[in-house]
TORKOL-4160 file (C-alpha; in steps of 0.2 Angstrom, whole numbers, padded with zeros to 4 digits, m for minus):
298
<pt num="1" X="m0003" Y="m0055" Z="0108"/>
<pt num="2" X="0011" Y="m0042" Z="0107"/>
<pt num="3" X="0015" Y="m0033" Z="0092"/>
<pt num="4" X="0032" Y="m0043" Z="0090"/>
<pt num="5" X="0021" Y="m0060" Z="0090"/>
<pt num="6" X="0009" Y="m0052" Z="0077"/>
<pt num="7" X="0022" Y="m0047" Z="0065"/>
<pt num="8" X="0032" Y="m0064" Z="0068"/>
<pt num="9" X="0015" Y="m0073" Z="0065"/>
<pt num="10" X="0012" Y="m0062" Z="0048"/>
<pt num="11" X="0029" Y="m0067" Z="0043"/>
<pt num="12" X="0028" Y="m0085" Z="0046"/>
<pt num="13" X="0012" Y="m0087" Z="0038"/>
<pt num="14" X="0016" Y="m0076" Z="0022"/>
<pt num="15" X="0016" Y="m0083" Z="0005"/>
<pt num="16" X="0033" Y="m0085" Z="m0003"/>
<pt num="17" X="0034" Y="m0075" Z="m0019"/>
<pt num="18" X="0050" Y="m0080" Z="m0030"/>
<pt num="19" X="0059" Y="m0066" Z="m0039"/>
<pt num="20" X="0076" Y="m0063" Z="m0047"/>
<pt num="21" X="0087" Y="m0049" Z="m0054"/>
<pt num="22" X="0076" Y="m0048" Z="m0069"/>
<pt num="23" X="0060" Y="m0046" Z="m0058"/>
<pt num="24" X="0051" Y="m0029" Z="m0057"/>
<pt num="25" X="0039" Y="m0023" Z="m0044"/>
<pt num="26" X="0031" Y="m0007" Z="m0039"/>
<pt num="27" X="0025" Y="m0004" Z="m0022"/>
<pt num="28" X="0012" Y="0008" Z="m0016"/>
<pt num="29" X="0001" Y="0009" Z="m0001"/>
<pt num="30" X="m0011" Y="0020" Z="0008"/>
<pt num="31" X="m0021" Y="0025" Z="m0008"/>
<pt num="32" X="m0037" Y="0026" Z="0004"/>
<pt num="33" X="m0048" Y="0026" Z="m0013"/>
<pt num="34" X="m0065" Y="0033" Z="m0007"/>
<pt num="35" X="m0080" Y="0041" Z="m0014"/>
<pt num="36" X="m0074" Y="0056" Z="m0022"/>
<pt num="37" X="m0082" Y="0067" Z="m0009"/>
<pt num="38" X="m0072" Y="0081" Z="m0001"/>
<pt num="39" X="m0066" Y="0067" Z="0012"/>
<pt num="40" X="m0058" Y="0058" Z="m0002"/>
<pt num="41" X="m0040" Y="0060" Z="0001"/>
<pt num="42" X="m0034" Y="0050" Z="m0014"/>
<pt num="43" X="m0046" Y="0061" Z="m0027"/>
<pt num="44" X="m0032" Y="0075" Z="m0028"/>
<pt num="45" X="m0019" Y="0063" Z="m0034"/>
<pt num="46" X="m0030" Y="0049" Z="m0044"/>
<pt num="47" X="m0023" Y="0057" Z="m0060"/>
<pt num="48" X="m0005" Y="0056" Z="m0054"/>
<pt num="49" X="m0007" Y="0038" Z="m0049"/>
<pt num="50" X="m0016" Y="0033" Z="m0065"/>
<pt num="51" X="m0003" Y="0040" Z="m0076"/>
<pt num="52" X="0011" Y="0032" Z="m0065"/>
<pt num="53" X="0002" Y="0015" Z="m0065"/>
<pt num="54" X="m0002" Y="0015" Z="m0084"/>
<pt num="55" X="0018" Y="0017" Z="m0086"/>
<pt num="56" X="0021" Y="0003" Z="m0074"/>
<pt num="57" X="0008" Y="m0009" Z="m0082"/>
<pt num="58" X="0016" Y="m0005" Z="m0099"/>
<pt num="59" X="0034" Y="m0008" Z="m0093"/>
<pt num="60" X="0029" Y="m0025" Z="m0086"/>
<pt num="61" X="0029" Y="m0022" Z="m0068"/>
<pt num="62" X="0021" Y="m0032" Z="m0054"/>
<pt num="63" X="0011" Y="m0021" Z="m0043"/>
<pt num="64" X="0010" Y="m0024" Z="m0024"/>
<pt num="65" X="m0001" Y="m0014" Z="m0014"/>
<pt num="66" X="0004" Y="m0014" Z="0004"/>
<pt num="67" X="m0012" Y="m0011" Z="0012"/>
<pt num="68" X="m0026" Y="0002" Z="0014"/>
<pt num="69" X="m0028" Y="0004" Z="m0004"/>
<pt num="70" X="m0048" Y="0005" Z="m0002"/>
<pt num="71" X="m0055" Y="0016" Z="0012"/>
<pt num="72" X="m0067" Y="0004" Z="0019"/>
<pt num="73" X="m0069" Y="0013" Z="0036"/>
<pt num="74" X="m0077" Y="0029" Z="0029"/>
<pt num="75" X="m0087" Y="0019" Z="0016"/>
<pt num="76" X="m0099" Y="0004" Z="0019"/>
<pt num="77" X="m0100" Y="m0003" Z="0003"/>
<pt num="78" X="m0085" Y="m0006" Z="m0009"/>
<pt num="79" X="m0096" Y="m0002" Z="m0024"/>
<pt num="80" X="m0096" Y="0016" Z="m0019"/>
<pt num="81" X="m0078" Y="0017" Z="m0021"/>
<pt num="82" X="m0077" Y="0007" Z="m0037"/>
<pt num="83" X="m0090" Y="0019" Z="m0045"/>
<pt num="84" X="m0080" Y="0034" Z="m0039"/>
<pt num="85" X="m0063" Y="0028" Z="m0047"/>
<pt num="86" X="m0069" Y="0015" Z="m0060"/>
<pt num="87" X="m0054" Y="0019" Z="m0072"/>
<pt num="88" X="m0042" Y="0015" Z="m0058"/>
<pt num="89" X="m0050" Y="m0001" Z="m0054"/>
<pt num="90" X="m0051" Y="m0007" Z="m0072"/>
<pt num="91" X="m0032" Y="m0002" Z="m0073"/>
<pt num="92" X="m0029" Y="m0013" Z="m0058"/>
<pt num="93" X="m0040" Y="m0028" Z="m0068"/>
<pt num="94" X="m0027" Y="m0027" Z="m0081"/>
<pt num="95" X="m0013" Y="m0031" Z="m0068"/>
<pt num="96" X="m0023" Y="m0045" Z="m0060"/>
<pt num="97" X="m0028" Y="m0053" Z="m0077"/>
<pt num="98" X="m0009" Y="m0053" Z="m0082"/>
<pt num="99" X="m0005" Y="m0061" Z="m0063"/>
<pt num="100" X="0004" Y="m0045" Z="m0058"/>
<pt num="101" X="m0007" Y="m0038" Z="m0044"/>
<pt num="102" X="m0003" Y="m0044" Z="m0026"/>
<pt num="103" X="m0015" Y="m0036" Z="m0013"/>
<pt num="104" X="m0011" Y="m0034" Z="0006"/>
<pt num="105" X="m0024" Y="m0029" Z="0018"/>
<pt num="106" X="m0021" Y="m0015" Z="0030"/>
<pt num="107" X="m0031" Y="m0009" Z="0045"/>
<pt num="108" X="m0044" Y="0000" Z="0034"/>
<pt num="109" X="m0048" Y="m0016" Z="0025"/>
<pt num="110" X="m0047" Y="m0029" Z="0039"/>
<pt num="111" X="m0064" Y="m0035" Z="0033"/>
<pt num="112" X="m0053" Y="m0042" Z="0018"/>
<pt num="113" X="m0046" Y="m0055" Z="0030"/>
<pt num="114" X="m0062" Y="m0065" Z="0026"/>
<pt num="115" X="m0060" Y="m0075" Z="0010"/>
<pt num="116" X="m0078" Y="m0076" Z="0007"/>
<pt num="117" X="m0080" Y="m0058" Z="0009"/>
<pt num="118" X="m0066" Y="m0054" Z="m0003"/>
<pt num="119" X="m0074" Y="m0066" Z="m0016"/>
<pt num="120" X="m0091" Y="m0058" Z="m0014"/>
<pt num="121" X="m0084" Y="m0041" Z="m0015"/>
<pt num="122" X="m0070" Y="m0040" Z="m0027"/>
<pt num="123" X="m0074" Y="m0053" Z="m0039"/>
<pt num="124" X="m0087" Y="m0045" Z="m0050"/>
<pt num="125" X="m0094" Y="m0027" Z="m0054"/>
<pt num="126" X="m0110" Y="m0021" Z="m0062"/>
<pt num="127" X="m0107" Y="m0016" Z="m0079"/>
<pt num="128" X="m0120" Y="0000" Z="m0080"/>
<pt num="129" X="m0120" Y="m0001" Z="m0098"/>
<pt num="130" X="m0130" Y="m0017" Z="m0099"/>
<pt num="131" X="m0134" Y="m0020" Z="m0081"/>
<pt num="132" X="m0124" Y="m0036" Z="m0080"/>
<pt num="133" X="m0111" Y="m0043" Z="m0069"/>
<pt num="134" X="m0094" Y="m0043" Z="m0077"/>
<pt num="135" X="m0077" Y="m0051" Z="m0069"/>
<pt num="136" X="m0066" Y="m0039" Z="m0059"/>
<pt num="137" X="m0053" Y="m0047" Z="m0048"/>
<pt num="138" X="m0058" Y="m0065" Z="m0050"/>
<pt num="139" X="m0049" Y="m0077" Z="m0039"/>
<pt num="140" X="m0039" Y="m0064" Z="m0030"/>
<pt num="141" X="m0032" Y="m0067" Z="m0013"/>
<pt num="142" X="m0028" Y="m0054" Z="0000"/>
<pt num="143" X="m0014" Y="m0057" Z="0010"/>
<pt num="144" X="m0008" Y="m0050" Z="0028"/>
<pt num="145" X="0010" Y="m0051" Z="0022"/>
<pt num="146" X="0020" Y="m0058" Z="0008"/>
<pt num="147" X="0038" Y="m0064" Z="0007"/>
<pt num="148" X="0048" Y="m0060" Z="m0008"/>
<pt num="149" X="0062" Y="m0075" Z="m0010"/>
<pt num="150" X="0076" Y="m0071" Z="m0022"/>
<pt num="151" X="0078" Y="m0088" Z="m0033"/>
<pt num="152" X="0097" Y="m0088" Z="m0032"/>
<pt num="153" X="0103" Y="m0080" Z="m0016"/>
<pt num="154" X="0088" Y="m0084" Z="m0006"/>
<pt num="155" X="0087" Y="m0067" Z="0001"/>
<pt num="156" X="0070" Y="m0063" Z="0008"/>
<pt num="157" X="0060" Y="m0046" Z="0008"/>
<pt num="158" X="0046" Y="m0046" Z="0021"/>
<pt num="159" X="0030" Y="m0035" Z="0015"/>
<pt num="160" X="0016" Y="m0031" Z="0026"/>
<pt num="161" X="0006" Y="m0016" Z="0030"/>
<pt num="162" X="0013" Y="m0013" Z="0046"/>
<pt num="163" X="m0002" Y="m0010" Z="0058"/>
<pt num="164" X="0003" Y="m0025" Z="0067"/>
<pt num="165" X="0014" Y="m0014" Z="0078"/>
<pt num="166" X="m0001" Y="m0003" Z="0081"/>
<pt num="167" X="m0014" Y="m0010" Z="0094"/>
<pt num="168" X="m0028" Y="0001" Z="0092"/>
<pt num="169" X="m0028" Y="m0001" Z="0072"/>
<pt num="170" X="m0025" Y="m0020" Z="0073"/>
<pt num="171" X="m0035" Y="m0026" Z="0088"/>
<pt num="172" X="m0046" Y="m0011" Z="0091"/>
<pt num="173" X="m0049" Y="m0008" Z="0072"/>
<pt num="174" X="m0069" Y="m0009" Z="0075"/>
<pt num="175" X="m0068" Y="0005" Z="0087"/>
<pt num="176" X="m0057" Y="0016" Z="0076"/>
<pt num="177" X="m0069" Y="0012" Z="0061"/>
<pt num="178" X="m0084" Y="0016" Z="0071"/>
<pt num="179" X="m0076" Y="0034" Z="0076"/>
<pt num="180" X="m0070" Y="0037" Z="0058"/>
<pt num="181" X="m0086" Y="0033" Z="0049"/>
<pt num="182" X="m0098" Y="0042" Z="0061"/>
<pt num="183" X="m0088" Y="0055" Z="0068"/>
<pt num="184" X="m0072" Y="0059" Z="0058"/>
<pt num="185" X="m0079" Y="0058" Z="0040"/>
<pt num="186" X="m0090" Y="0073" Z="0042"/>
<pt num="187" X="m0078" Y="0083" Z="0051"/>
<pt num="188" X="m0064" Y="0080" Z="0039"/>
<pt num="189" X="m0074" Y="0090" Z="0026"/>
<pt num="190" X="m0070" Y="0105" Z="0038"/>
<pt num="191" X="m0053" Y="0101" Z="0040"/>
<pt num="192" X="m0052" Y="0092" Z="0056"/>
<pt num="193" X="m0039" Y="0078" Z="0057"/>
<pt num="194" X="m0042" Y="0060" Z="0062"/>
<pt num="195" X="m0034" Y="0057" Z="0078"/>
<pt num="196" X="m0035" Y="0038" Z="0075"/>
<pt num="197" X="m0022" Y="0040" Z="0060"/>
<pt num="198" X="m0004" Y="0037" Z="0065"/>
<pt num="199" X="0000" Y="0048" Z="0049"/>
<pt num="200" X="m0007" Y="0063" Z="0059"/>
<pt num="201" X="0000" Y="0058" Z="0076"/>
<pt num="202" X="0019" Y="0060" Z="0077"/>
<pt num="203" X="0022" Y="0053" Z="0093"/>
<pt num="204" X="0012" Y="0036" Z="0089"/>
<pt num="205" X="0020" Y="0036" Z="0072"/>
<pt num="206" X="0038" Y="0035" Z="0080"/>
<pt num="207" X="0031" Y="0022" Z="0092"/>
<pt num="208" X="0025" Y="0010" Z="0079"/>
<pt num="209" X="0041" Y="0013" Z="0068"/>
<pt num="210" X="0052" Y="0009" Z="0083"/>
<pt num="211" X="0042" Y="m0007" Z="0086"/>
<pt num="212" X="0044" Y="m0013" Z="0067"/>
<pt num="213" X="0063" Y="m0009" Z="0067"/>
<pt num="214" X="0064" Y="m0019" Z="0084"/>
<pt num="215" X="0057" Y="m0034" Z="0076"/>
<pt num="216" X="0069" Y="m0032" Z="0061"/>
<pt num="217" X="0084" Y="m0032" Z="0072"/>
<pt num="218" X="0077" Y="m0047" Z="0082"/>
<pt num="219" X="0075" Y="m0056" Z="0065"/>
<pt num="220" X="0092" Y="m0056" Z="0057"/>
<pt num="221" X="0089" Y="m0039" Z="0051"/>
<pt num="222" X="0078" Y="m0044" Z="0037"/>
<pt num="223" X="0074" Y="m0031" Z="0024"/>
<pt num="224" X="0056" Y="m0025" Z="0028"/>
<pt num="225" X="0044" Y="m0014" Z="0018"/>
<pt num="226" X="0028" Y="m0007" Z="0026"/>
<pt num="227" X="0016" Y="0006" Z="0024"/>
<pt num="228" X="0003" Y="0012" Z="0037"/>
<pt num="229" X="0013" Y="0028" Z="0044"/>
<pt num="230" X="0013" Y="0037" Z="0027"/>
<pt num="231" X="0031" Y="0043" Z="0030"/>
<pt num="232" X="0043" Y="0038" Z="0017"/>
<pt num="233" X="0058" Y="0028" Z="0023"/>
<pt num="234" X="0073" Y="0023" Z="0015"/>
<pt num="235" X="0088" Y="0012" Z="0023"/>
<pt num="236" X="0106" Y="0011" Z="0016"/>
<pt num="237" X="0116" Y="m0004" Z="0018"/>
<pt num="238" X="0126" Y="m0002" Z="0033"/>
<pt num="239" X="0128" Y="m0010" Z="0051"/>
<pt num="240" X="0121" Y="0005" Z="0060"/>
<pt num="241" X="0106" Y="0007" Z="0049"/>
<pt num="242" X="0091" Y="m0005" Z="0052"/>
<pt num="243" X="0084" Y="m0012" Z="0035"/>
<pt num="244" X="0067" Y="m0003" Z="0037"/>
<pt num="245" X="0058" Y="0004" Z="0021"/>
<pt num="246" X="0042" Y="0013" Z="0020"/>
<pt num="247" X="0033" Y="0017" Z="0003"/>
<pt num="248" X="0024" Y="0032" Z="0010"/>
<pt num="249" X="0007" Y="0034" Z="0003"/>
<pt num="250" X="m0003" Y="0040" Z="m0012"/>
<pt num="251" X="m0011" Y="0054" Z="m0002"/>
<pt num="252" X="0003" Y="0066" Z="0001"/>
<pt num="253" X="m0001" Y="0084" Z="m0005"/>
<pt num="254" X="0001" Y="0084" Z="m0023"/>
<pt num="255" X="0011" Y="0069" Z="m0025"/>
<pt num="256" X="0012" Y="0050" Z="m0022"/>
<pt num="257" X="0028" Y="0040" Z="m0016"/>
<pt num="258" X="0032" Y="0021" Z="m0017"/>
<pt num="259" X="0046" Y="0009" Z="m0019"/>
<pt num="260" X="0052" Y="0001" Z="m0035"/>
<pt num="261" X="0062" Y="m0016" Z="m0034"/>
<pt num="262" X="0069" Y="m0017" Z="m0052"/>
<pt num="263" X="0084" Y="m0028" Z="m0059"/>
<pt num="264" X="0091" Y="m0032" Z="m0041"/>
<pt num="265" X="0089" Y="m0014" Z="m0034"/>
<pt num="266" X="0079" Y="m0005" Z="m0022"/>
<pt num="267" X="0073" Y="0014" Z="m0025"/>
<pt num="268" X="0062" Y="0025" Z="m0016"/>
<pt num="269" X="0052" Y="0036" Z="m0030"/>
<pt num="270" X="0040" Y="0051" Z="m0030"/>
<pt num="271" X="0027" Y="0054" Z="m0044"/>
<pt num="272" X="0021" Y="0072" Z="m0045"/>
<pt num="273" X="0013" Y="0085" Z="m0056"/>
<pt num="274" X="0026" Y="0099" Z="m0061"/>
<pt num="275" X="0024" Y="0113" Z="m0073"/>
<pt num="276" X="0035" Y="0116" Z="m0088"/>
<pt num="277" X="0042" Y="0134" Z="m0093"/>
<pt num="278" X="0027" Y="0135" Z="m0106"/>
<pt num="279" X="0015" Y="0132" Z="m0093"/>
<pt num="280" X="0010" Y="0114" Z="m0097"/>
<pt num="281" X="0007" Y="0102" Z="m0083"/>
<pt num="282" X="0016" Y="0085" Z="m0083"/>
<pt num="283" X="0017" Y="0070" Z="m0072"/>
<pt num="284" X="0035" Y="0066" Z="m0068"/>
<pt num="285" X="0045" Y="0053" Z="m0059"/>
<pt num="286" X="0058" Y="0058" Z="m0047"/>
<pt num="287" X="0071" Y="0048" Z="m0037"/>
<pt num="288" X="0071" Y="0051" Z="m0018"/>
<pt num="289" X="0084" Y="0038" Z="m0012"/>
<pt num="290" X="0093" Y="0024" Z="m0020"/>
<pt num="291" X="0094" Y="0013" Z="m0031"/>
<pt num="292" X="0104" Y="0002" Z="m0020"/>
<pt num="293" X="0109" Y="m0016" Z="m0024"/>
<pt num="294" X="0098" Y="m0028" Z="m0014"/>
<pt num="295" X="0114" Y="m0041" Z="m0011"/>
<pt num="296" X="0122" Y="m0027" Z="m0002"/>
<pt num="297" X="0110" Y="m0029" Z="0013"/>
<pt num="298" X="0117" Y="m0044" Z="0023"/>
């Protein structure tokens, strides 16, 4: 099956999520939450992420995670990740409990394709205060893709991780997982990059993005939002620009990037830590591109 066929299958089988101009979504991907070791790329940005997500929760946003939220290549057990970032997961639980959490699996979470595995892994956690099982993401569904469907205009926004356009990270993921878990995680501590990651392989990253753009052009120029390559991308509505969007990642140096869909508009944003003149550190939100009206994308 080609990358074009894999993307088409993901689109056709995707659950449709209705939305309108009053809906508010925040899209992040590639958090790669891990074990809080030196190999945990998320650890340096977890306070930025937690602050941003707290604000989005309080503001009534629905959170859609576009894959690779959990680093299940470097870690055998989800429990290890949960204990390292318990406050983050309990915040995500609040989104889930209010029906505002949509989870898409990426190549580092391919085991979440199995519904039974998802239920066994994500439904409960051990409350260490009394050694009892407590509910976590009870009844959660992990998706390969989702489609946001506007109630009035019937406009569609295709959401997926994007690794369908990456053969070794979709078909050969077990080989890459073995390489990362056995070899590259120990070496990462010493600063050696993981060659299986398209985020660190410029040539492969360009190829993946071109394959996704080709699919978009061959499918009525459907607005498509992905992650996977870690490179933020925004498209403005014109005939020469393919409506390809990438929310970036949450493992940039000292910042996280994401995409907001609010009141019928789309915006690429960044959260980072900045210093005031008096030396106080603060977490700030910055608009990188947009906002642009979704209706202008034909």
